[in-house]
VMD Tcl script that builds the backbone (N, CA, C; Angstrom):
set m [mol new atoms 402]
animate dup $m
set s [atomselect $m all]
$s set {name element resname resid chain x y z} {
  {N N UNK 1 A 5.682 -62.285 31.978}
  {CA C UNK 1 A 5.586 -63.734 31.933}
  {C C UNK 1 A 5.943 -64.222 30.532}
  {N N UNK 2 A 6.747 -65.248 30.459}
  {CA C UNK 2 A 7.203 -65.787 29.193}
  {C C UNK 2 A 6.236 -66.873 28.726}
  {N N UNK 3 A 5.618 -66.663 27.569}
  {CA C UNK 3 A 4.663 -67.635 27.041}
  {C C UNK 3 A 5.256 -68.484 25.928}
  {N N UNK 4 A 6.557 -68.459 25.793}
  {CA C UNK 4 A 7.188 -69.253 24.751}
  {C C UNK 4 A 7.148 -70.736 25.108}
  {N N UNK 5 A 7.138 -71.547 24.071}
  {CA C UNK 5 A 7.127 -72.995 24.206}
  {C C UNK 5 A 8.567 -73.479 24.371}
  {N N UNK 6 A 8.793 -74.344 25.364}
  {CA C UNK 6 A 10.132 -74.900 25.579}
  {C C UNK 6 A 10.343 -76.058 24.606}
  {N N UNK 7 A 11.320 -75.885 23.733}
  {CA C UNK 7 A 11.686 -76.878 22.730}
  {C C UNK 7 A 13.093 -77.370 23.042}
  {N N UNK 8 A 13.194 -78.633 23.393}
  {CA C UNK 8 A 14.485 -79.198 23.770}
  {C C UNK 8 A 14.946 -80.194 22.719}
  {N N UNK 9 A 16.149 -79.992 22.210}
  {CA C UNK 9 A 16.737 -80.964 21.298}
  {C C UNK 9 A 17.725 -81.813 22.092}
  {N N UNK 10 A 17.709 -83.109 21.802}
  {CA C UNK 10 A 18.591 -84.046 22.497}
  {C C UNK 10 A 19.442 -84.764 21.468}
  {N N UNK 11 A 20.743 -84.692 21.664}
  {CA C UNK 11 A 21.694 -85.409 20.822}
  {C C UNK 11 A 22.600 -86.265 21.677}
  {N N UNK 12 A 23.451 -87.009 21.034}
  {CA C UNK 12 A 24.345 -87.914 21.755}
  {C C UNK 12 A 25.476 -87.176 22.464}
  {N N UNK 13 A 25.883 -86.031 21.902}
  {CA C UNK 13 A 26.937 -85.247 22.536}
  {C C UNK 13 A 26.604 -83.768 22.417}
  {N N UNK 14 A 27.330 -82.961 23.179}
  {CA C UNK 14 A 27.090 -81.523 23.200}
  {C C UNK 14 A 27.272 -80.935 21.803}
  {N N UNK 15 A 26.305 -80.114 21.411}
  {CA C UNK 15 A 26.363 -79.499 20.089}
  {C C UNK 15 A 27.413 -78.396 20.047}
  {N N UNK 16 A 28.027 -78.251 18.889}
  {CA C UNK 16 A 28.987 -77.178 18.686}
  {C C UNK 16 A 28.239 -75.858 18.610}
  {N N UNK 17 A 28.915 -74.780 18.977}
  {CA C UNK 17 A 28.319 -73.452 18.992}
  {C C UNK 17 A 27.705 -73.097 17.633}
  {N N UNK 18 A 28.422 -73.432 16.557}
  {CA C UNK 18 A 27.911 -73.110 15.211}
  {C C UNK 18 A 26.595 -73.839 14.940}
  {N N UNK 19 A 26.508 -75.097 15.389}
  {CA C UNK 19 A 25.291 -75.868 15.176}
  {C C UNK 19 A 24.124 -75.305 15.988}
  {N N UNK 20 A 24.408 -74.869 17.208}
  {CA C UNK 20 A 23.364 -74.266 18.027}
  {C C UNK 20 A 22.851 -72.972 17.398}
  {N N UNK 21 A 23.769 -72.165 16.862}
  {CA C UNK 21 A 23.369 -70.921 16.201}
  {C C UNK 21 A 22.540 -71.220 14.960}
  {N N UNK 22 A 22.956 -72.210 14.195}
  {CA C UNK 22 A 22.232 -72.601 12.991}
  {C C UNK 22 A 20.827 -73.094 13.337}
  {N N UNK 23 A 20.714 -73.919 14.372}
  {CA C UNK 23 A 19.408 -74.424 14.810}
  {C C UNK 23 A 18.527 -73.277 15.289}
  {N N UNK 24 A 19.092 -72.361 16.040}
  {CA C UNK 24 A 18.351 -71.199 16.516}
  {C C UNK 24 A 17.803 -70.370 15.349}
  {N N UNK 25 A 18.627 -70.170 14.325}
  {CA C UNK 25 A 18.184 -69.429 13.139}
  {C C UNK 25 A 17.074 -70.175 12.408}
  {N N UNK 26 A 17.200 -71.492 12.327}
  {CA C UNK 26 A 16.165 -72.296 11.676}
  {C C UNK 26 A 14.845 -72.175 12.423}
  {N N UNK 27 A 14.895 -72.289 13.730}
  {CA C UNK 27 A 13.679 -72.182 14.546}
  {C C UNK 27 A 13.043 -70.809 14.356}
  {N N UNK 28 A 13.847 -69.764 14.386}
  {CA C UNK 28 A 13.308 -68.408 14.202}
  {C C UNK 28 A 12.711 -68.217 12.806}
  {N N UNK 29 A 13.303 -68.856 11.827}
  {CA C UNK 29 A 12.787 -68.743 10.457}
  {C C UNK 29 A 11.392 -69.376 10.333}
  {N N UNK 30 A 11.227 -70.550 10.944}
  {CA C UNK 30 A 9.967 -71.279 10.811}
  {C C UNK 30 A 8.918 -70.892 11.850}
  {N N UNK 31 A 9.347 -70.418 12.994}
  {CA C UNK 31 A 8.410 -70.074 14.069}
  {C C UNK 31 A 8.960 -68.892 14.858}
  {N N UNK 32 A 8.926 -67.711 14.258}
  {CA C UNK 32 A 9.522 -66.537 14.911}
  {C C UNK 32 A 8.950 -66.270 16.305}
  {N N UNK 33 A 9.857 -66.116 17.243}
  {CA C UNK 33 A 9.534 -65.714 18.615}
  {C C UNK 33 A 8.559 -66.653 19.322}
  {N N UNK 34 A 8.559 -67.926 18.937}
  {CA C UNK 34 A 7.621 -68.880 19.519}
  {C C UNK 34 A 8.263 -69.816 20.541}
  {N N UNK 35 A 9.567 -70.128 20.377}
  {CA C UNK 35 A 10.198 -71.156 21.198}
  {C C UNK 35 A 11.366 -70.632 22.029}
  {N N UNK 36 A 11.486 -71.178 23.243}
  {CA C UNK 36 A 12.700 -71.080 24.045}
  {C C UNK 36 A 13.441 -72.384 23.817}
  {N N UNK 37 A 14.694 -72.296 23.421}
  {CA C UNK 37 A 15.453 -73.496 23.070}
  {C C UNK 37 A 16.282 -74.010 24.239}
  {N N UNK 38 A 16.265 -75.324 24.387}
  {CA C UNK 38 A 17.083 -76.034 25.361}
  {C C UNK 38 A 17.820 -77.126 24.601}
  {N N UNK 39 A 18.938 -77.567 25.139}
  {CA C UNK 39 A 19.673 -78.650 24.497}
  {C C UNK 39 A 20.166 -79.627 25.553}
  {N N UNK 40 A 20.046 -80.900 25.234}
  {CA C UNK 40 A 20.560 -81.952 26.098}
  {C C UNK 40 A 21.622 -82.727 25.358}
  {N N UNK 41 A 22.620 -83.170 26.100}
  {CA C UNK 41 A 23.719 -83.933 25.493}
  {C C UNK 41 A 23.850 -85.255 26.238}
  {N N UNK 42 A 23.508 -86.332 25.576}
  {CA C UNK 42 A 23.585 -87.639 26.205}
  {C C UNK 42 A 22.403 -87.877 27.131}
  {N N UNK 43 A 22.269 -89.101 27.560}
  {CA C UNK 43 A 21.097 -89.506 28.335}
  {C C UNK 43 A 21.007 -88.838 29.707}
  {N N UNK 44 A 22.073 -88.878 30.475}
  {CA C UNK 44 A 22.034 -88.365 31.854}
  {C C UNK 44 A 21.707 -86.871 31.881}
  {N N UNK 45 A 22.430 -86.069 31.102}
  {CA C UNK 45 A 22.202 -84.627 31.036}
  {C C UNK 45 A 20.796 -84.331 30.535}
  {N N UNK 46 A 20.374 -85.042 29.521}
  {CA C UNK 46 A 19.073 -84.786 28.907}
  {C C UNK 46 A 17.921 -85.094 29.856}
  {N N UNK 47 A 17.990 -86.220 30.523}
  {CA C UNK 47 A 16.909 -86.578 31.445}
  {C C UNK 47 A 16.836 -85.618 32.626}
  {N N UNK 48 A 17.982 -85.169 33.093}
  {CA C UNK 48 A 18.008 -84.182 34.188}
  {C C UNK 48 A 17.299 -82.895 33.739}
  {N N UNK 49 A 17.592 -82.447 32.514}
  {CA C UNK 49 A 16.970 -81.220 31.999}
  {C C UNK 49 A 15.476 -81.408 31.719}
  {N N UNK 50 A 15.094 -82.570 31.231}
  {CA C UNK 50 A 13.667 -82.838 31.011}
  {C C UNK 50 A 12.919 -82.744 32.331}
  {N N UNK 51 A 13.465 -83.369 33.354}
  {CA C UNK 51 A 12.813 -83.350 34.662}
  {C C UNK 51 A 12.740 -81.921 35.212}
  {N N UNK 52 A 13.811 -81.167 35.063}
  {CA C UNK 52 A 13.866 -79.808 35.603}
  {C C UNK 52 A 12.988 -78.825 34.825}
  {N N UNK 53 A 13.062 -78.847 33.506}
  {CA C UNK 53 A 12.407 -77.823 32.689}
  {C C UNK 53 A 11.042 -78.225 32.132}
  {N N UNK 54 A 10.721 -79.524 32.127}
  {CA C UNK 54 A 9.436 -80.004 31.625}
  {C C UNK 54 A 9.092 -79.371 30.267}
  {N N UNK 55 A 9.929 -79.603 29.262}
  {CA C UNK 55 A 9.679 -78.977 27.961}
  {C C UNK 55 A 8.382 -79.480 27.332}
  {N N UNK 56 A 7.732 -78.610 26.588}
  {CA C UNK 56 A 6.515 -79.020 25.886}
  {C C UNK 56 A 6.850 -79.961 24.731}
  {N N UNK 57 A 8.026 -79.738 24.118}
  {CA C UNK 57 A 8.444 -80.554 22.982}
  {C C UNK 57 A 9.897 -80.986 23.163}
  {N N UNK 58 A 10.154 -82.260 22.866}
  {CA C UNK 58 A 11.521 -82.783 22.802}
  {C C UNK 58 A 11.748 -83.297 21.390}
  {N N UNK 59 A 12.854 -82.896 20.819}
  {CA C UNK 59 A 13.282 -83.375 19.518}
  {C C UNK 59 A 14.489 -84.275 19.747}
  {N N UNK 60 A 14.284 -85.577 19.610}
  {CA C UNK 60 A 15.328 -86.569 19.850}
  {C C UNK 60 A 16.011 -86.855 18.526}
  {N N UNK 61 A 17.285 -86.491 18.418}
  {CA C UNK 61 A 18.004 -86.521 17.149}
  {C C UNK 61 A 18.839 -87.777 16.943}
  {N N UNK 62 A 18.864 -88.243 15.722}
  {CA C UNK 62 A 19.755 -89.326 15.265}
  {C C UNK 62 A 19.727 -90.548 16.162}
  {N N UNK 63 A 18.540 -91.064 16.407}
  {CA C UNK 63 A 18.390 -92.185 17.321}
  {C C UNK 63 A 19.087 -93.442 16.837}
  {N N UNK 64 A 19.049 -93.722 15.568}
  {CA C UNK 64 A 19.617 -94.973 15.084}
  {C C UNK 64 A 21.094 -94.857 14.730}
  {N N UNK 65 A 21.699 -93.753 15.101}
  {CA C UNK 65 A 23.099 -93.494 14.768}
  {C C UNK 65 A 24.022 -94.631 15.203}
  {N N UNK 66 A 23.806 -95.146 16.405}
  {CA C UNK 66 A 24.659 -96.219 16.893}
  {C C UNK 66 A 24.068 -97.601 16.601}
  {N N UNK 67 A 22.941 -97.629 15.898}
  {CA C UNK 67 A 22.321 -98.890 15.530}
  {C C UNK 67 A 21.524 -99.537 16.644}
  {N N UNK 68 A 21.437 -98.899 17.809}
  {CA C UNK 68 A 20.725 -99.481 18.933}
  {C C UNK 68 A 19.384 -98.773 19.138}
  {N N UNK 69 A 18.369 -99.288 18.497}
  {CA C UNK 69 A 17.040 -98.684 18.569}
  {C C UNK 69 A 16.406 -98.842 19.945}
  {N N UNK 70 A 16.782 -99.870 20.681}
  {CA C UNK 70 A 16.199 -100.103 22.012}
  {C C UNK 70 A 16.603 -99.003 22.990}
  {N N UNK 71 A 17.843 -98.490 22.877}
  {CA C UNK 71 A 18.261 -97.387 23.756}
  {C C UNK 71 A 17.420 -96.150 23.513}
  {N N UNK 72 A 17.151 -95.844 22.252}
  {CA C UNK 72 A 16.315 -94.696 21.930}
  {C C UNK 72 A 14.907 -94.860 22.445}
  {N N UNK 73 A 14.347 -96.056 22.309}
  {CA C UNK 73 A 12.996 -96.331 22.794}
  {C C UNK 73 A 12.936 -96.211 24.311}
  {N N UNK 74 A 13.955 -96.703 24.976}
  {CA C UNK 74 A 14.028 -96.579 26.437}
  {C C UNK 74 A 14.066 -95.109 26.850}
  {N N UNK 75 A 14.812 -94.303 26.100}
  {CA C UNK 75 A 14.900 -92.868 26.389}
  {C C UNK 75 A 13.543 -92.185 26.191}
  {N N UNK 76 A 12.826 -92.541 25.140}
  {CA C UNK 76 A 11.489 -91.989 24.905}
  {C C UNK 76 A 10.575 -92.305 26.092}
  {N N UNK 77 A 10.589 -93.541 26.528}
  {CA C UNK 77 A 9.732 -93.947 27.653}
  {C C UNK 77 A 10.100 -93.213 28.935}
  {N N UNK 78 A 11.406 -93.021 29.158}
  {CA C UNK 78 A 11.850 -92.326 30.375}
  {C C UNK 78 A 11.470 -90.846 30.324}
  {N N UNK 79 A 11.567 -90.233 29.159}
  {CA C UNK 79 A 11.149 -88.828 29.023}
  {C C UNK 79 A 9.666 -88.705 29.355}
  {N N UNK 80 A 8.848 -89.613 28.824}
  {CA C UNK 80 A 7.407 -89.571 29.099}
  {C C UNK 80 A 7.115 -89.807 30.573}
  {N N UNK 81 A 7.914 -90.650 31.221}
  {CA C UNK 81 A 7.714 -90.887 32.646}
  {C C UNK 81 A 8.017 -89.627 33.456}
  {N N UNK 82 A 9.103 -88.945 33.091}
  {CA C UNK 82 A 9.516 -87.741 33.817}
  {C C UNK 82 A 8.643 -86.529 33.487}
  {N N UNK 83 A 8.125 -86.496 32.280}
  {CA C UNK 83 A 7.366 -85.336 31.822}
  {C C UNK 83 A 6.239 -85.814 30.891}
  {N N UNK 84 A 5.159 -86.327 31.465}
  {CA C UNK 84 A 4.092 -86.940 30.676}
  {C C UNK 84 A 3.459 -86.036 29.618}
  {N N UNK 85 A 3.497 -84.740 29.810}
  {CA C UNK 85 A 2.866 -83.815 28.865}
  {C C UNK 85 A 3.780 -83.431 27.696}
  {N N UNK 86 A 5.040 -83.843 27.771}
  {CA C UNK 86 A 5.990 -83.536 26.708}
  {C C UNK 86 A 5.662 -84.341 25.454}
  {N N UNK 87 A 5.632 -83.648 24.312}
  {CA C UNK 87 A 5.452 -84.312 23.019}
  {C C UNK 87 A 6.845 -84.590 22.458}
  {N N UNK 88 A 7.085 -85.835 22.046}
  {CA C UNK 88 A 8.416 -86.253 21.611}
  {C C UNK 88 A 8.412 -86.522 20.112}
  {N N UNK 89 A 9.344 -85.881 19.439}
  {CA C UNK 89 A 9.566 -86.066 18.011}
  {C C UNK 89 A 10.925 -86.728 17.851}
  {N N UNK 90 A 10.989 -87.798 17.064}
  {CA C UNK 90 A 12.213 -88.570 16.938}
  {C C UNK 90 A 12.692 -88.523 15.493}
  {N N UNK 91 A 13.981 -88.222 15.319}
  {CA C UNK 91 A 14.592 -88.208 13.991}
  {C C UNK 91 A 15.632 -89.329 13.941}
  {N N UNK 92 A 15.425 -90.258 13.017}
  {CA C UNK 92 A 16.329 -91.387 12.820}
  {C C UNK 92 A 17.254 -91.086 11.656}
  {N N UNK 93 A 18.451 -91.665 11.696}
  {CA C UNK 93 A 19.359 -91.552 10.552}
  {C C UNK 93 A 18.887 -92.453 9.426}
  {N N UNK 94 A 19.050 -93.740 9.569}
  {CA C UNK 94 A 18.626 -94.691 8.542}
  {C C UNK 94 A 17.945 -95.865 9.226}
  {N N UNK 95 A 16.929 -96.399 8.557}
  {CA C UNK 95 A 16.203 -97.537 9.105}
  {C C UNK 95 A 15.909 -98.548 8.012}
  {N N UNK 96 A 15.890 -99.824 8.400}
  {CA C UNK 96 A 15.484 -100.865 7.466}
  {C C UNK 96 A 13.958 -101.049 7.503}
  {N N UNK 97 A 13.416 -101.225 8.687}
  {CA C UNK 97 A 11.977 -101.472 8.864}
  {C C UNK 97 A 11.309 -100.226 9.432}
  {N N UNK 98 A 11.289 -99.173 8.634}
  {CA C UNK 98 A 10.844 -97.860 9.095}
  {C C UNK 98 A 9.459 -97.894 9.754}
  {N N UNK 99 A 8.466 -98.442 9.085}
  {CA C UNK 99 A 7.108 -98.424 9.622}
  {C C UNK 99 A 7.015 -99.169 10.950}
  {N N UNK 100 A 7.666 -100.310 11.038}
  {CA C UNK 100 A 7.657 -101.096 12.272}
  {C C UNK 100 A 8.322 -100.328 13.424}
  {N N UNK 101 A 9.449 -99.693 13.147}
  {CA C UNK 101 A 10.162 -98.921 14.172}
  {C C UNK 101 A 9.322 -97.721 14.602}
  {N N UNK 102 A 8.746 -97.006 13.646}
  {CA C UNK 102 A 7.906 -95.853 13.978}
  {C C UNK 102 A 6.744 -96.276 14.876}
  {N N UNK 103 A 6.113 -97.396 14.556}
  {CA C UNK 103 A 4.999 -97.888 15.369}
  {C C UNK 103 A 5.451 -98.226 16.783}
  {N N UNK 104 A 6.620 -98.839 16.898}
  {CA C UNK 104 A 7.142 -99.207 18.214}
  {C C UNK 104 A 7.421 -97.952 19.046}
  {N N UNK 105 A 8.003 -96.951 18.437}
  {CA C UNK 105 A 8.293 -95.703 19.154}
  {C C UNK 105 A 7.009 -94.962 19.524}
  {N N UNK 106 A 6.030 -94.962 18.633}
  {CA C UNK 106 A 4.737 -94.336 18.945}
  {C C UNK 106 A 4.100 -95.051 20.138}
  {N N UNK 107 A 4.203 -96.364 20.174}
  {CA C UNK 107 A 3.690 -97.131 21.294}
  {C C UNK 107 A 4.414 -96.824 22.596}
  {N N UNK 108 A 5.666 -96.382 22.491}
  {CA C UNK 108 A 6.458 -96.021 23.669}
  {C C UNK 108 A 6.263 -94.583 24.117}
  {N N UNK 109 A 5.534 -93.794 23.325}
  {CA C UNK 109 A 5.239 -92.428 23.745}
  {C C UNK 109 A 5.673 -91.335 22.790}
  {N N UNK 110 A 6.323 -91.694 21.679}
  {CA C UNK 110 A 6.715 -90.663 20.710}
  {C C UNK 110 A 5.483 -90.153 19.969}
  {N N UNK 111 A 5.439 -88.862 19.747}
  {CA C UNK 111 A 4.330 -88.266 19.006}
  {C C UNK 111 A 4.469 -88.531 17.516}
  {N N UNK 112 A 5.689 -88.337 16.987}
  {CA C UNK 112 A 5.917 -88.507 15.550}
  {C C UNK 112 A 7.380 -88.853 15.315}
  {N N UNK 113 A 7.626 -89.647 14.268}
  {CA C UNK 113 A 8.979 -90.042 13.900}
  {C C UNK 113 A 9.257 -89.657 12.459}
  {N N UNK 114 A 10.522 -89.373 12.178}
  {CA C UNK 114 A 10.980 -88.988 10.845}
  {C C UNK 114 A 12.308 -89.682 10.573}
  {N N UNK 115 A 12.635 -89.817 9.289}
  {CA C UNK 115 A 13.991 -90.212 8.939}
  {C C UNK 115 A 14.702 -88.967 8.427}
  {N N UNK 116 A 15.983 -88.916 8.676}
  {CA C UNK 116 A 16.791 -87.762 8.297}
  {C C UNK 116 A 17.110 -87.821 6.806}
  {N N UNK 117 A 17.123 -86.709 6.120}
  {CA C UNK 117 A 16.799 -85.379 6.634}
  {C C UNK 117 A 15.289 -85.179 6.682}
  {N N UNK 118 A 14.827 -84.633 7.785}
  {CA C UNK 118 A 13.404 -84.363 7.963}
  {C C UNK 118 A 13.062 -83.024 7.320}
  {N N UNK 119 A 11.874 -82.934 6.774}
  {CA C UNK 119 A 11.396 -81.674 6.222}
  {C C UNK 119 A 11.115 -80.707 7.359}
  {N N UNK 120 A 11.764 -79.568 7.349}
  {CA C UNK 120 A 11.546 -78.577 8.396}
  {C C UNK 120 A 10.107 -78.055 8.365}
  {N N UNK 121 A 9.546 -77.879 7.179}
  {CA C UNK 121 A 8.148 -77.443 7.081}
  {C C UNK 121 A 7.237 -78.431 7.811}
  {N N UNK 122 A 7.421 -79.719 7.526}
  {CA C UNK 122 A 6.593 -80.746 8.153}
  {C C UNK 122 A 6.828 -80.805 9.659}
  {N N UNK 123 A 8.075 -80.740 10.080}
  {CA C UNK 123 A 8.398 -80.811 11.500}
  {C C UNK 123 A 7.744 -79.680 12.280}
  {N N UNK 124 A 7.906 -78.449 11.817}
  {CA C UNK 124 A 7.336 -77.324 12.558}
  {C C UNK 124 A 5.814 -77.326 12.502}
  {N N UNK 125 A 5.252 -77.755 11.397}
  {CA C UNK 125 A 3.798 -77.890 11.326}
  {C C UNK 125 A 3.318 -78.936 12.333}
  {N N UNK 126 A 3.993 -80.082 12.381}
  {CA C UNK 126 A 3.600 -81.143 13.298}
  {C C UNK 126 A 3.765 -80.728 14.757}
  {N N UNK 127 A 4.801 -79.961 15.077}
  {CA C UNK 127 A 4.983 -79.485 16.449}
  {C C UNK 127 A 3.838 -78.548 16.826}
  {N N UNK 128 A 3.445 -77.704 15.895}
  {CA C UNK 128 A 2.334 -76.779 16.118}
  {C C UNK 128 A 1.039 -77.554 16.386}
  {N N UNK 129 A 0.777 -78.550 15.561}
  {CA C UNK 129 A -0.434 -79.362 15.700}
  {C C UNK 129 A -0.399 -80.151 17.010}
  {N N UNK 130 A 0.761 -80.683 17.373}
  {CA C UNK 130 A 0.879 -81.497 18.585}
  {C C UNK 130 A 0.465 -80.748 19.835}
  {N N UNK 131 A 0.669 -79.469 19.829}
  {CA C UNK 131 A 0.316 -78.659 21.000}
  {C C UNK 131 A -1.053 -78.014 20.833}
  {N N UNK 132 A -1.836 -78.546 19.895}
  {CA C UNK 132 A -3.203 -78.072 19.650}
  {C C UNK 132 A -3.271 -76.585 19.365}
  {N N UNK 133 A -2.323 -76.118 18.565}
  {CA C UNK 133 A -2.290 -74.700 18.221}
  {C C UNK 133 A -2.979 -74.440 16.899}
  {N N UNK 134 A -3.518 -75.483 16.282}
  {CA C UNK 134 A -4.156 -75.312 14.979}
  {C C UNK 134 A -5.582 -75.806 15.026}
}
mol reanalyze $m
mol bondsrecalc $m
mol representation Tube
mol addrep $m
């Protein structure tokens, strides 16, 4: 039986092989043998995978990339609807009203928000805490 935690990263488009390998190495460095990695590309693919795999953690990447924060918030709410137990971490590129946006996303179901570049130490610590592993 596999006891690894399902960690799904969601981006706007399919990640390149090199980026997936780099992310896999990063995850292994910070949390060796703890996570099974999944990746979603775009809203339709990502929501289908969330519903199918019910990941414990979703890492939603570069939400403000296109400047439309409402689309990202809608995606957070839909992920929570499809998989209520999933903890969602959101990484924004740049924000003007950071605290206000973070509060809005938390109200929509996000566990924690960061601006890029996010500290990997903080991210992995927060993911660990979110699943009550500490």
